[in-house]
BAZAPA-758410 format. One line per field, with one value per residue (C-alpha): x, y, z; residue in one letter; residue number from 1. Coordinates in steps of 0.05 Angstrom, whole numbers. Each point is the difference from the previous one (the first is absolute). Layout:
BEGIN
u X; ...
v Y; ...
w Z; ...
res a; ...
n NUM; ...
***
This chain:
BEGIN
u -115; -42; -20; 7; -74; 8; 43; 10; 8; 25; 10; 57; -9; -41; -70; -38; 57; 36; 73; 41; -25; 19; -41; 13; -27; 7; -14; 15; 64; 27; -4; 10; -4; -29; 32; 36; -8; 5; -44; 18; -13; -58; 10; -4; 52; 58; 70; -23; 27; -37; -49; 7; -46; 13; 41; -7; -51; 47; 64; -29; -14; 61; 14; -68; 13; 6; 11; -25; -41; 1; -58; 37; 53; -35; 27; -65; 12; 76; 27; 2; 36; 70; -29; -35; 66; 32; -56; -5; 65; 13; -60; -21; -35; -42; -19; 4; 64; -14; -26; 62; 43; -30; 8; 72; 20; -35; 34; 68; -12; -13; 58; -48; 3; 37; -57; -53; -10; -34; -40; -28; -69; -25; -71; -40; 43; -19; 55; -2; 10; -5; -69; -27; 1; 6; -18; 15; -51; 16; -43; 8; 18; 44; 67; 25; -7; -62; -32; -57; 21; -40; 17; -24; -17; -32; -67; 1; 33; 13; 11; 33; -7; 56; -13; -34; -41; -24; 35; -20; 57; 57; 64; 45; -42; -14; -73; -33; -8; -75; -2; 45; -44; -61; 34; 12; -73; -23; 42; -28; 28; -15; 22; 16; 42; -10; 25; -54; 34; -47; -63; -37; 19; -48; 20; 56; -25; 43; 11; 73; 24; 75; -5; -35; 59; 49; -40; -6; 74; 14; -49; 30; 72; -20; -32; 50; 39; 60; 29; -48; 12; -40; -4; -24; 18; 70; -26; -52; 41; -62; -9; 74; -9; -58; 39; 58; -46; -37; 66; 28; -62; 8; 75; 18; 53; -11; 45; -11; 5; -1; 43; -54; -29; 67; 14; -68; 4; 70; -23; -63; 40; 50; -48; -35; -70; 8; -68; 4; 76; -3; 28; -49; 16; 17; 22; -7; 67; 35; -56; 29; 59; 42; -22; 62; -14; -63; 43; 11; -74; -53; -47; -60; 36; 10; -39; 21; -30; 6; -13; -42; -72; -22; 36; 56; 46; 66; -26; 22; -62; -3; 72; -12; -61; 40; 56; 49; 16; 69; -16; -73; -33; -72; -9; -62; -37; 20; -56; -2; -45; -22; -13; -21; -55; 14; 2; -48; 38; 49; -46; 32; 71; -21; -38; 62; 42; -52; -3; 75; -3; -54; 42; 56; -49; -4; -63; -24; -47; -26; -53; -49; 10; 5; -24; 32; 72; -6; -40; -1; 31; -56; -63; -66; -65; -9; 69; -16; -65; 37; 49; -58; -33; 64; 21; -70; 27; -38; 24; 26; 44; 10; 70; 47; -44; -27; -63; -45; 33; -7; -73; -13; 33; -43; -62; 20; 5; -67; -32; 19; -28; 54; -30; 22; 22; 51; 33; 48; 27; 67; 39; 75; 11; -65; 10; -44; -7; -19; -28; -33; -67; 13; 43; -6; 41; 17; 55; 45; 76; 44; 5; 26; 46; 75; 25; 68; 44; 50; 44; 3; 11; -53; -72; -44; -49; -71; 21; 53; -54; -46; 56; 12; -74; -1; 59; -32; -66; 22; 76; 50; 18; 68; 10; 72; 8; 59; -9; 44; 22; -8; -63; -37; -10; 0; 64; 11; -45; -49; 4; -63; 11; -59; -4; -64; -42; -50; 7; 76; 10; -47; 50; -52; -16; 74; 12; -61; 28; 67; -37; -40; 65; 31; -62; -1; 73; -5; -61; 36; 61; -44; -28; 71; -12; 68; -16; 15; -57; -51; 26; -5; -70; -25; 32; -30; -70; 6; 22; -47; -59; 18; 7; -65; -37; 29; 0; -43; 60; 37; 72; 50; 34; 71; 29; 76; 26; 74; 29; 54
v -99; -60; -50; -75; -3; 45; 13; 67; 12; 69; 21; 50; 2; -34; 16; 52; 2; -43; -9; 11; -65; -12; -34; -11; -61; 2; -54; 20; 41; -37; 27; -25; 41; -22; 35; 66; 36; 67; 42; 53; 75; 37; 60; 50; -36; 35; -26; -63; -66; -51; 0; -46; -18; 36; -49; 38; -49; -59; 37; 19; -74; -30; -46; -33; -14; -75; 9; 21; -46; 13; -25; 13; 43; 60; 68; 20; -58; -3; 67; 33; -57; 34; 62; -41; -34; 68; 20; -61; -39; -73; -46; -68; 4; -59; -13; -45; -12; 46; 56; -3; -1; 67; 27; -24; 41; 61; -7; -8; 66; 34; -37; -29; -75; -14; 35; -50; -74; -28; -63; -41; -29; -64; -11; -49; 4; 50; 41; 32; 76; 24; -20; -14; -67; 24; -36; 23; -20; 7; 48; 23; 73; 37; -21; -67; -27; 40; -24; 9; -1; -35; 20; -45; 47; -6; 24; -43; -1; 65; -6; 55; -15; 44; 18; -54; -19; -72; -25; -69; -3; 40; 13; -31; -63; 8; 12; 33; -53; 4; -65; 31; 61; -45; -38; 65; 17; -67; 10; 70; 68; 57; 58; 6; 59; -3; 36; 47; 31; -27; -6; 44; -44; -54; -70; -4; -7; -62; -56; -5; 72; -13; -50; 54; 47; -54; -9; 75; 11; -54; 32; 70; -26; -37; 62; 53; 29; 21; -4; -11; 34; -28; 38; -31; 0; -25; -51; -28; -62; -37; 53; -4; -75; 11; 50; -49; -57; 43; 26; -71; -23; 58; -9; 63; 13; 40; 50; 36; 75; 26; -16; -25; -44; -31; -13; -33; -43; -24; -18; -35; -40; -24; -10; -67; -7; -47; -35; -10; -7; 47; 69; 57; 23; -48; 36; -43; -18; 56; 50; 45; 40; 60; 67; 9; -67; 30; 39; -64; -16; 32; 47; -46; -55; 44; 8; 47; -6; 68; 31; 63; -23; 55; 57; 3; 56; -38; -69; -32; 14; 73; 11; -37; 43; 64; -24; -2; -74; -13; -70; 0; 47; -1; -9; 5; -66; -19; -24; 19; -44; 18; -66; 33; 42; 73; 12; 57; 65; -20; 13; 66; -28; -61; 43; 44; -61; -26; 67; 1; -70; 21; 60; -49; -37; -62; -41; -9; -48; 11; -37; 53; -16; -75; -29; -67; 25; 2; -32; 27; -42; 21; -41; 26; -3; -74; -16; 39; -38; -66; 20; 17; -67; -39; 37; 14; 49; 22; 72; 36; 61; 20; 28; 18; 47; 70; 15; -15; -68; -17; 20; -42; -59; 10; 3; -66; -33; 29; -26; -71; 4; 28; 46; 72; 1; -54; 43; 56; 49; 23; 64; 4; 8; -35; -50; -60; -40; -73; -43; -68; 34; 67; 41; 76; 63; 22; 52; 36; 6; 47; -26; 58; 3; 4; 36; -20; 39; -53; 48; 46; -58; 18; 6; 57; 32; 22; 72; -7; -27; 58; 49; -35; 2; 73; 16; -38; 37; 73; 4; 36; 72; 9; 66; 20; 62; 30; 36; 40; -47; 54; 36; -50; 52; -27; 12; -1; -29; -55; -61; -36; -67; -41; -71; -31; 60; 20; 75; -1; 43; 55; 56; 43; -55; -14; 74; 1; -62; 35; 60; -48; -33; 68; 24; -65; 5; 74; -12; -57; 44; 55; -52; -22; -70; -33; -75; -31; -50; 54; 44; -56; -19; 72; 8; -65; 20; 69; -26; -60; 46; 49; -56; -34; 67; 20; -68; -49; -46; -31; -11; -24; 62; -10; 61; 5; 56; 15; 42; 50
w 586; -21; 53; -5; -20; -59; -61; -33; -75; -21; -73; -4; -76; -53; 28; -40; -51; -50; 21; 62; 31; 73; 53; 74; 37; 76; 52; 71; -3; -61; -71; -72; -63; -67; -60; -2; -66; -35; -44; -51; 5; -30; -45; 57; 43; -34; 7; 34; -27; 43; 58; 60; 58; 65; 41; 66; 30; -13; 18; 68; 12; -33; 60; -12; -74; -17; -74; -68; -45; -76; -43; -66; -34; -31; 19; 35; 47; 9; -24; 69; 35; -2; 32; 53; 18; 6; 48; 45; -10; -15; -6; -27; -68; -23; -72; -60; -39; -58; 44; 44; -62; -22; 70; 6; -62; 29; 68; -34; -37; 67; 34; 51; -15; 65; 38; -21; 14; -63; 16; -57; 15; -35; -21; 42; 62; 55; 31; 68; 0; 71; 27; -70; -36; -72; -64; -71; -53; -75; -40; -72; -15; -49; 31; 25; 71; 21; 64; 47; 73; 55; 72; 56; 58; 69; -29; -63; -69; -37; -75; -41; -74; -26; -74; -39; -61; -10; -63; -27; -52; 33; -38; 52; 8; 75; 14; 59; 54; 5; 40; 54; 3; 7; 57; 36; -10; 28; 62; 9; -18; 48; -45; -74; -25; -75; -63; -27; -61; -53; 42; -50; -59; -23; -22; -51; -72; -7; 52; -21; -7; 5; -57; -40; 14; -25; -64; -12; 9; -51; -49; 9; -9; -63; -31; 23; -58; 42; 70; 58; 67; 59; 65; 65; 74; 13; 51; -49; -15; -25; -55; -18; -8; -47; -42; -5; -21; -51; -29; -6; -37; -50; -10; 38; 53; 64; 34; 66; 12; 71; 60; 46; -54; -17; 74; 11; -62; 18; 69; -25; -51; 52; 59; 7; 28; 60; -12; -76; -7; -61; -11; 9; -71; -57; -64; -63; -30; -37; 13; 55; -26; 19; -26; -42; -36; -32; -50; -40; -6; -45; 37; -13; 40; 62; 65; 56; 70; 34; 68; 2; -6; 49; -36; 51; -27; 7; -20; -65; -42; 21; -21; -65; -15; 13; -45; 58; 2; -28; -27; -20; -50; -23; -75; -43; 0; 71; 45; 74; 42; 71; 35; 65; 31; 15; 75; 19; 0; -54; -60; -20; 1; -41; -50; -9; -17; -49; -35; -8; -30; -49; -22; -15; -46; 44; 8; 72; 34; 70; 41; -22; -74; 11; 66; -17; 8; 75; 55; 71; 54; 47; 3; -26; 40; -16; 29; 63; 8; -10; 55; 47; -16; 13; 64; 28; 50; 61; -11; -62; -9; -74; -10; -57; -38; -1; 41; -60; -10; 74; -1; -63; 34; 62; -45; -32; 68; 20; -64; 17; 71; 45; 52; -4; 73; -18; -54; 18; -52; 29; -9; 13; 74; 22; 56; -14; 64; -12; 56; 1; -12; -34; -47; 6; -5; 71; -10; -50; -4; -40; -72; -40; -60; -6; -63; -27; -48; -19; -38; 60; 46; 51; 21; -22; 49; -16; 11; -55; -47; 17; -18; -66; -17; 19; -45; -58; 7; 8; -3; 43; 19; 32; 36; 17; 43; 38; 65; 46; 56; 54; -22; -44; -54; -73; -39; -75; -54; 19; -47; -22; -35; -26; -26; -28; 23; -53; 11; 7; -61; 23; 14; 33; 49; 13; 17; 45; 35; 11; 31; 44; 24; 16; 37; 41; 19; 16; 44; 36; 11; 30; 48; 17; -24; -7; 7; -68; 5; 14; -56; -50; 24; -7; -68; -24; 22; -32; -68; 0; 17; -56; -53; 21; -3; -68; -36; 41; -2; 58; -20; 52; 28; 27; 35; 7; 45; 1; 57; -21
res x; x; x; x; x; x; x; x; x; x; x; x; x; x; x; x; x; x; x; x; x; x; x; x; x; x; x; x; x; x; x; x; x; x; x; x; x; x; x; x; x; x; x; x; x; x; x; x; x; x; x; x; x; x; x; x; x; x; x; x; x; x; x; x; x; x; x; x; x; x; x; x; x; x; x; x; x; x; x; x; x; x; x; x; x; x; x; x; x; x; x; x; x; x; x; x; x; x; x; x; x; x; x; x; x; x; x; x; x; x; x; x; x; x; x; x; x; x; x; x; x; x; x; x; x; x; x; x; x; x; x; x; x; x; x; x; x; x; x; x; x; x; x; x; x; x; x; x; x; x; x; x; x; x; x; x; x; x; x; x; x; x; x; x; x; x; x; x; x; x; x; x; x; x; x; x; x; x; x; x; x; x; x; x; x; x; x; x; x; x; x; x; x; x; x; x; x; x; x; x; x; x; x; x; x; x; x; x; x; x; x; x; x; x; x; x; x; x; x; x; x; x; x; x; x; x; x; x; x; x; x; x; x; x; x; x; x; x; x; x; x; x; x; x; x; x; x; x; x; x; x; x; x; x; x; x; x; x; x; x; x; x; x; x; x; x; x; x; x; x; x; x; x; x; x; x; x; x; x; x; x; x; x; x; x; x; x; x; x; x; x; x; x; x; x; x; x; x; x; x; x; x; x; x; x; x; x; x; x; x; x; x; x; x; x; x; x; x; x; x; x; x; x; x; x; x; x; x; x; x; x; x; x; x; x; x; x; x; x; x; x; x; x; x; x; x; x; x; x; x; x; x; x; x; x; x; x; x; x; x; x; x; x; x; x; x; x; x; x; x; x; x; x; x; x; x; x; x; x; x; x; x; x; x; x; x; x; x; x; x; x; x; x; x; x; x; x; x; x; x; x; x; x; x; x; x; x; x; x; x; x; x; x; x; x; x; x; x; x; x; x; x; x; x; x; x; x; x; x; x; x; x; x; x; x; x; x; x; x; x; x; x; x; x; x; x; x; x; x; x; x; x; x; x; x; x; x; x; x; x; x; x; x; x; x; x; x; x; x; x; x; x; x; x; x; x; x; x; x; x; x; x; x; x; x; x; x; x; x; x; x; x; x; x; x; x; x; x; x; x; x; x; x; x; x; x; x; x; x; x; x; x; x; x; x; x; x; x; x; x; x; x; x; x; x; x; x; x; x; x; x; x; x; x; x; x; x; x; x; x; x; x; x; x; x; x; x; x; x; x; x; x; x; x; x; x; x; x; x; x; x; x; x; x
n 1; 2; 3; 4; 5; 6; 7; 8; 9; 10; 11; 12; 13; 14; 15; 16; 17; 18; 19; 20; 21; 22; 23; 24; 25; 26; 27; 28; 29; 30; 31; 32; 33; 34; 35; 36; 37; 38; 39; 40; 41; 42; 43; 44; 45; 46; 47; 48; 49; 50; 51; 52; 53; 54; 55; 56; 57; 58; 59; 60; 61; 62; 63; 64; 65; 66; 67; 68; 69; 70; 71; 72; 73; 74; 75; 76; 77; 78; 79; 80; 81; 82; 83; 84; 85; 86; 87; 88; 89; 90; 91; 92; 93; 94; 95; 96; 97; 98; 99; 100; 101; 102; 103; 104; 105; 106; 107; 108; 109; 110; 111; 112; 113; 114; 115; 116; 117; 118; 119; 120; 121; 122; 123; 124; 125; 126; 127; 128; 129; 130; 131; 132; 133; 134; 135; 136; 137; 138; 139; 140; 141; 142; 143; 144; 145; 146; 147; 148; 149; 150; 151; 152; 153; 154; 155; 156; 157; 158; 159; 160; 161; 162; 163; 164; 165; 166; 167; 168; 169; 170; 171; 172; 173; 174; 175; 176; 177; 178; 179; 180; 181; 182; 183; 184; 185; 186; 187; 188; 189; 190; 191; 192; 193; 194; 195; 196; 197; 198; 199; 200; 201; 202; 203; 204; 205; 206; 207; 208; 209; 210; 211; 212; 213; 214; 215; 216; 217; 218; 219; 220; 221; 222; 223; 224; 225; 226; 227; 228; 229; 230; 231; 232; 233; 234; 235; 236; 237; 238; 239; 240; 241; 242; 243; 244; 245; 246; 247; 248; 249; 250; 251; 252; 253; 254; 255; 256; 257; 258; 259; 260; 261; 262; 263; 264; 265; 266; 267; 268; 269; 270; 271; 272; 273; 274; 275; 276; 277; 278; 279; 280; 281; 282; 283; 284; 285; 286; 287; 288; 289; 290; 291; 292; 293; 294; 295; 296; 297; 298; 299; 300; 301; 302; 303; 304; 305; 306; 307; 308; 309; 310; 311; 312; 313; 314; 315; 316; 317; 318; 319; 320; 321; 322; 323; 324; 325; 326; 327; 328; 329; 330; 331; 332; 333; 334; 335; 336; 337; 338; 339; 340; 341; 342; 343; 344; 345; 346; 347; 348; 349; 350; 351; 352; 353; 354; 355; 356; 357; 358; 359; 360; 361; 362; 363; 364; 365; 366; 367; 368; 369; 370; 371; 372; 373; 374; 375; 376; 377; 378; 379; 380; 381; 382; 383; 384; 385; 386; 387; 388; 389; 390; 391; 392; 393; 394; 395; 396; 397; 398; 399; 400; 401; 402; 403; 404; 405; 406; 407; 408; 409; 410; 411; 412; 413; 414; 415; 416; 417; 418; 419; 420; 421; 422; 423; 424; 425; 426; 427; 428; 429; 430; 431; 432; 433; 434; 435; 436; 437; 438; 439; 440; 441; 442; 443; 444; 445; 446; 447; 448; 449; 450; 451; 452; 453; 454; 455; 456; 457; 458; 459; 460; 461; 462; 463; 464; 465; 466; 467; 468; 469; 470; 471; 472; 473; 474; 475; 476; 477; 478; 479; 480; 481; 482; 483; 484; 485; 486; 487; 488; 489; 490; 491; 492; 493; 494; 495; 496; 497; 498; 499; 500; 501; 502; 503; 504; 505; 506; 507; 508; 509; 510; 511; 512; 513; 514; 515; 516; 517; 518; 519; 520; 521; 522; 523; 524; 525; 526; 527; 528; 529; 530; 531; 532; 533; 534; 535; 536; 537; 538; 539; 540; 541; 542; 543; 544; 545; 546; 547; 548; 549; 550; 551; 552; 553; 554; 555; 556; 557; 558; 559; 560; 561; 562; 563; 564
***
């Protein structure tokens, strides 16, 4: 437990990885959380839909929890909130209006809205969350209402940037409040927890990259000979605004395809920013139409905005590419535009969709072909240096990035004069203790993974994943044998069933396996072994040993013994 002279910062996700962001800040015996997100499975995590942080540290201290602070509404920052509520119960959740709007829809889907107290936080007015006076500072990113969070603590101010990129001509008009960041820096910041995603990227080739995207969209729409399909993240309301504006300028109409996209656009159109008094999304007149209304328009006057930029198998673009969407079909001359970056690990899925589109004789444009169709919401090295200059923290902990990104961020800080002993590269589970004079890792806590199979309605253990990998590598051998209940002697024919086993059609090997099973059971009967668990274990070892010796393969061997 932290003392009154120290504060502890513990990443449960988001350190050494991109995604699954969740950070604990403790003062005394009181605790707040910053963000609670998901990540998506890798290819070898079979049958897993989403991956959550391990909530056990928080659940064990639920009585100490003062609330959850959300920096913005991307899935890797809010996607795990329903599961956290299920683990710890009702809690206050603090965030901006748009972020809470996205979360409200998510909680309604999980029937958990009554378990959360959603508290909207204004800019410029600190709110008290337990022992922390908390200020939200606007920053630009690829979704509305992104914020840095400044916590006033007994050892000084701790600033968490959330995700950010400094935009000088943002789509929504609200700029990063650099003056507020500078004021925090003037007062003194003890620790900066900062986004590291693009620390390896040099300065942007253009000082106004989002304006370049707008101009490029308008150019592509003007030259496209047929329908244009644009895919992006469903929460990227700024990009949807740019598509709407570019379509309007070219005399096109826009329809939405994808449930989450339609939900988010409807919310953003109806929700008013409390500071500006304007809706978060403002479609030009007559531009946004229902999907069925496109039938009355020529194809070269149509734009579709679709979910599925990461190759998600059930998302709109994936179903369109497979020819399984009942309202949208690809036609020769259509243009598919990926206005997004591919999240590491999703490359194969995205490439498969692109290849299907090419086979359908559609043109496609990705960031690789045309860098101007997308700009990352994460700041490049120059943005990170600007943040360091404004905040001037005493200590720095690069977060939100893989190890290479964190190290690059640390190197940037070192290059501008920050001493190496004031920079800490954290891993998930590290306990960073911050005092008036120091910031160092003093302990570790459990910060594992929670695998969720949403279709199956439950969590998946690591042992289940190991079995799935095992099956995918070498297949399965099922051995079904009948034994006399009183003597243990084998009865009748022994059945050998194989699935995915490379030598499964080798009849000589199958007969040898039957003989091996019979010998094992006969030996066990002679030793008067009658415990079913022991019989199965001996039979497994005998068959697995034979197969490994004969084939050098290690299929999963499942013995089934029936007493007669």
